C-alpha positions as CSV (number, residue, x, y, z in Angstrom):
1,M,6.0,-6.4,-18.5
2,S,7.8,-9.5,-16.9
3,S,6.2,-12.4,-15.4
4,L,6.0,-12.8,-11.7
5,S,5.9,-16.7,-11.9
6,G,8.3,-17.8,-9.3
7,R,8.9,-14.4,-7.9
8,T,8.1,-13.6,-4.4
9,A,6.1,-10.3,-2.5
10,F,6.6,-9.3,1.1
11,I,3.3,-7.8,1.7
12,T,2.9,-6.0,5.0
13,G,-0.5,-5.1,6.7
14,A,-1.9,-8.0,3.8
15,T,-4.5,-9.5,6.1
16,R,-7.4,-7.4,4.5
17,G,-8.0,-4.4,2.1
18,I,-5.4,-3.0,-0.1
19,G,-2.8,-5.3,1.1
20,L,-5.0,-8.3,0.5
21,A,-6.2,-7.0,-2.8
22,I,-2.6,-6.6,-3.9
23,G,-1.9,-10.0,-2.8
24,K,-4.3,-11.7,-4.7
25,A,-3.6,-9.7,-7.9
26,L,0.0,-10.5,-7.6
27,A,-0.5,-14.5,-6.9
28,A,-2.9,-14.4,-9.6
29,E,0.3,-13.9,-11.9
30,G,1.7,-16.4,-10.1
31,A,3.6,-14.6,-7.5
32,N,4.7,-16.2,-4.1
33,I,3.1,-14.1,-1.2
34,V,4.2,-13.2,2.4
35,V,1.3,-12.0,4.4
36,I,2.7,-9.8,7.0
37,G,0.0,-8.9,9.3
38,K,-1.2,-9.2,13.4
39,T,-4.2,-10.5,13.1
40,T,-4.2,-14.3,13.8
41,E,-8.1,-14.5,15.4
42,P,-11.0,-13.1,14.3
43,H,-11.6,-9.6,15.4
44,P,-15.2,-8.4,15.6
45,K,-14.5,-5.0,13.9
46,L,-11.9,-6.1,11.2
47,P,-12.7,-8.9,8.6
48,G,-10.1,-12.0,8.4
49,T,-6.9,-12.7,9.6
50,I,-3.7,-13.7,8.1
51,F,-4.7,-17.6,7.5
52,T,-7.7,-16.1,5.9
53,A,-5.8,-14.0,3.8
54,A,-3.4,-16.7,2.8
55,A,-6.2,-19.1,1.5
56,E,-7.8,-16.6,-0.3
57,I,-4.3,-15.7,-2.2
58,E,-3.6,-19.3,-2.7
59,A,-7.1,-19.5,-4.4
60,A,-6.0,-16.7,-6.7
61,G,-3.2,-18.6,-8.0
62,G,0.1,-18.2,-5.8
63,Q,1.6,-19.9,-3.0
64,A,1.2,-18.0,0.6
65,L,3.1,-17.6,3.6
66,P,1.1,-16.3,6.6
67,I,3.5,-14.6,9.4
68,A,2.2,-12.9,12.6
69,C,4.6,-10.0,12.6
70,D,4.4,-6.5,14.3
71,I,6.5,-4.3,11.9
72,R,7.8,-2.3,14.7
73,D,9.7,-5.1,16.2
74,E,12.9,-5.3,14.9
75,A,13.5,-8.9,15.9
76,K,10.0,-9.8,14.6
77,V,10.6,-8.3,11.0
78,Q,14.3,-9.9,10.6
79,A,12.6,-13.4,11.5
80,A,10.0,-12.9,8.9
81,V,12.2,-11.9,6.5
82,D,14.5,-15.1,7.3
83,Q,11.3,-17.4,7.3
84,A,10.3,-16.1,3.7
85,V,13.7,-16.3,2.1
86,E,13.8,-20.0,3.9
87,R,10.4,-20.7,2.0
88,F,10.9,-19.1,-1.1
89,G,14.4,-18.7,-1.8
90,G,14.4,-15.0,-2.2
91,I,12.5,-11.6,-1.9
92,D,11.8,-9.9,-5.1
93,I,9.2,-7.3,-4.2
94,V,8.3,-5.4,-1.2
95,V,5.0,-3.8,-0.6
96,N,4.6,-1.3,2.4
97,N,1.2,-1.0,3.0
98,A,1.0,-1.1,6.4
99,S,-0.2,2.1,8.0
100,A,-1.8,3.4,11.1
101,I,-4.4,6.4,11.0
102,F,-5.3,9.1,13.5
103,P,-6.0,12.2,11.3
104,R,-6.9,14.9,14.1
105,G,-5.4,17.8,15.2
106,T,-2.5,18.8,17.6
107,L,-4.4,19.3,20.8
108,D,-6.3,15.9,19.8
109,T,-3.9,13.6,19.3
110,P,-2.4,11.8,22.2
111,M,1.3,10.9,22.0
112,K,0.6,7.2,22.0
113,R,-1.3,8.2,19.0
114,Y,1.9,10.0,17.7
115,D,4.0,7.4,18.7
116,L,1.8,4.8,16.8
117,M,1.6,6.4,13.2
118,H,5.3,7.3,13.1
119,S,6.5,3.7,14.6
120,V,4.1,2.1,12.2
121,N,4.5,4.4,9.0
122,S,7.9,5.6,8.5
123,R,9.6,3.7,11.1
124,G,8.1,0.5,9.9
125,T,8.4,1.2,6.4
126,F,12.1,2.0,6.7
127,L,12.7,-1.3,9.0
128,V,10.9,-3.6,6.6
129,T,12.5,-2.6,3.6
130,Q,16.1,-2.3,5.2
131,R,15.9,-6.1,6.2
132,C,14.5,-6.9,3.0
133,L,17.2,-5.0,1.0
134,P,20.0,-7.9,0.9
135,H,17.4,-9.9,-0.8
136,L,16.1,-7.5,-3.1
137,L,19.6,-6.8,-4.4
138,K,20.0,-10.4,-5.4
139,S,16.9,-10.1,-7.6
140,D,17.1,-9.5,-11.4
141,N,13.9,-6.9,-11.2
142,P,13.6,-5.7,-7.8
143,H,10.7,-3.6,-6.6
144,I,9.7,-1.8,-3.6
145,L,6.4,-0.2,-3.7
146,V,4.8,2.1,-0.7
147,M,1.4,2.8,0.0
148,S,2.1,6.5,0.5
149,P,1.2,10.1,-0.8
150,P,3.1,12.7,-3.2
151,L,5.2,15.2,-1.5
152,D,2.9,17.9,-2.2
153,M,4.2,20.1,0.8
154,K,1.0,22.5,0.8
155,V,-0.1,23.6,4.2
156,K,-3.4,22.2,3.8
157,W,-2.2,19.1,4.1
158,F,-0.9,19.7,7.7
159,E,-3.0,22.0,9.2
160,R,-5.7,19.5,10.1
161,N,-3.4,16.5,10.9
162,V,0.2,17.2,11.6
163,A,0.9,13.8,13.1
164,Y,-0.8,12.1,10.4
165,T,0.5,13.7,7.6
166,S,4.2,13.9,9.3
167,A,4.0,10.2,9.4
168,K,2.6,9.2,5.8
169,F,4.9,11.7,4.1
170,G,7.5,10.0,6.4
171,M,6.9,6.9,4.0
172,S,7.3,9.2,0.7
173,M,10.8,10.4,1.9
174,C,11.7,7.1,2.2
175,V,10.5,6.4,-1.4
176,L,12.6,9.4,-2.7
177,G,15.6,8.4,-1.0
178,W,15.6,4.8,-2.0
179,A,15.2,5.8,-5.6
180,G,18.4,8.0,-5.5
181,E,20.2,5.4,-3.3
182,F,19.5,2.6,-5.1
183,K,19.1,3.6,-8.8
184,G,19.9,1.5,-11.4
185,Q,19.7,-1.7,-9.0
186,I,16.1,-1.5,-7.0
187,A,13.1,0.4,-8.1
188,S,11.7,2.5,-5.3
189,N,7.9,4.3,-6.3
190,A,5.2,5.6,-4.2
191,L,1.1,4.6,-4.9
192,W,-1.8,6.8,-4.0
193,P,-5.6,6.6,-4.6
194,R,-7.1,9.6,-6.0
195,T,-10.6,8.4,-4.3
196,A,-11.1,7.2,-0.6
197,I,-11.0,3.5,-0.8
198,A,-13.1,1.3,1.1
199,T,-11.9,-0.1,3.3
200,A,-11.9,-0.7,7.6
201,A,-10.4,2.3,8.0
202,I,-13.4,4.3,6.3
203,A,-15.7,2.6,8.5
204,N,-13.8,2.4,12.1
205,V,-12.0,5.7,11.6
206,L,-13.4,8.3,9.4
207,M,-16.8,8.3,8.4
208,G,-18.8,5.0,8.5
209,E,-20.4,2.5,6.7
210,E,-22.6,5.2,4.7
211,A,-19.4,6.3,2.9
212,F,-18.6,3.2,1.5
213,I,-20.7,4.0,-1.6
214,A,-18.6,7.0,-2.8
215,C,-15.7,5.0,-2.2
216,R,-13.8,2.8,-4.9
217,K,-12.6,-1.0,-4.4
218,P,-9.0,-2.0,-3.3
219,E,-8.8,-3.6,-6.7
220,I,-8.1,-0.6,-8.7
221,L,-4.7,0.0,-6.4
222,A,-4.4,-3.8,-6.7
223,D,-4.5,-3.7,-10.4
224,A,-1.8,-0.4,-10.2
225,A,0.3,-1.9,-8.5
226,L,0.7,-5.5,-10.5
227,R,1.5,-3.3,-13.1
228,I,4.1,-0.8,-11.4
229,V,5.8,-4.3,-10.5
230,Q,6.2,-5.8,-13.6
231,K,7.9,-2.8,-15.2
232,D,11.7,-2.6,-15.4
233,A,13.3,-1.6,-12.3
234,K,16.4,-0.2,-13.5
235,T,14.5,2.7,-15.3
236,F,11.1,3.0,-13.6
237,T,11.7,4.6,-10.3
238,G,11.2,7.7,-8.2
239,N,7.6,7.9,-9.2
240,F,4.5,9.2,-7.3
241,I,1.7,7.6,-9.1
242,I,-1.8,8.4,-8.4
243,D,-3.5,5.3,-9.4
244,D,-6.4,6.4,-11.7
245,S,-4.2,8.5,-13.8
246,F,-1.8,5.7,-14.3
247,L,-4.0,3.1,-15.0
248,V,-5.0,5.5,-18.0
249,E,-1.8,5.9,-18.9
250,E,-1.2,2.0,-19.2
251,G,-4.7,1.5,-21.5
252,V,-7.1,1.1,-18.5
253,T,-10.7,2.8,-20.1
254,D,-13.3,1.4,-17.7
255,L,-12.6,3.4,-14.4
256,A,-16.4,2.5,-13.4
257,Q,-15.5,-0.8,-12.6
258,Y,-13.8,0.2,-9.4
259,S,-16.6,2.3,-8.2
260,V,-18.2,0.8,-5.0
261,Q,-21.3,2.1,-6.3
262,Q,-21.5,3.5,-10.0
263,G,-22.8,6.9,-10.6
264,I,-22.0,8.2,-7.4
265,P,-19.6,11.4,-6.9
266,L,-16.4,9.9,-5.4
267,L,-15.0,11.1,-2.3
268,P,-11.7,12.7,-2.9
269,D,-8.7,11.1,-0.7
270,F,-6.0,13.3,1.5
271,F,-3.3,14.5,-0.2
272,V,-3.8,14.5,-4.1
273,P,-1.9,17.5,-5.3
274,E,-4.4,20.0,-7.3
275,D,-2.1,19.5,-10.5
276,S,-3.3,16.1,-10.8
277,E,-5.5,15.9,-13.6
278,V,-9.1,13.9,-13.1
279,P,-9.2,11.5,-15.8
280,A,-12.1,12.1,-18.2
281,G,-15.4,10.6,-17.3
282,V,-14.7,10.6,-13.3
283,V,-17.1,12.7,-11.1
284,M,-15.3,13.8,-7.9
285,S,-17.5,14.9,-4.9
286,D,-17.2,18.2,-2.8
287,I,-17.2,16.5,0.4
288,M,-13.6,16.0,1.8
289,L,-12.7,13.2,4.4
């Protein structure tokens, strides 16, 4: 695995949760982290700001550059990329983590919500990566990592929430396309959790605080992401990775460390294919999100 010392990661949605956990994991290995988010002032329901995230990342061992940026805005994304390159000299890793969620049926999905999910998820992923590409192509081990699911085209993933599923799968189609377009130049991979992850989305959008004890911590995705972006970009590409299966392949034997509360059956996440084998010792709940 390659060292991350002196390398720069541009992470969207890095203010809290999964994005922040990934930033801290990469920073601990010496990476510079560009913290992309919209929260600049404390929010009553959401922890942290881009500035508190940057402080945590620097405490973990890396340098951080917090930038307020709405990834739906072309000019702001370009300005953020330019600022990152001016500060750190380049971009080696792009982590597309920012995502909007509203899993509802067609009649219960306002077009405002539809537009938000598609403009943040698939369009935002495309835009951020597009603007980072000139710099990734100059890196000696460039990686695009997208927090999106395997392209498991089953009716069950679409029938309850067409708008949300199509927005998330749009991100995954970008991964597939870039793996072919930049084969041998830039790695393009997707990472997805087998279980629900204890984030603000669980508390505010899906099931509430009580669901946290049946979740895993964001650190499971951070540990997986760290290993992914250290691999050889020329050969490790086009993968749709499930977090715990990948970590087991990487030699991790203690998956219980990632549970919010050990001994509780874990809530399964959306979009995990049926043929994805659950690692030994992992107990899944029958309850679906």
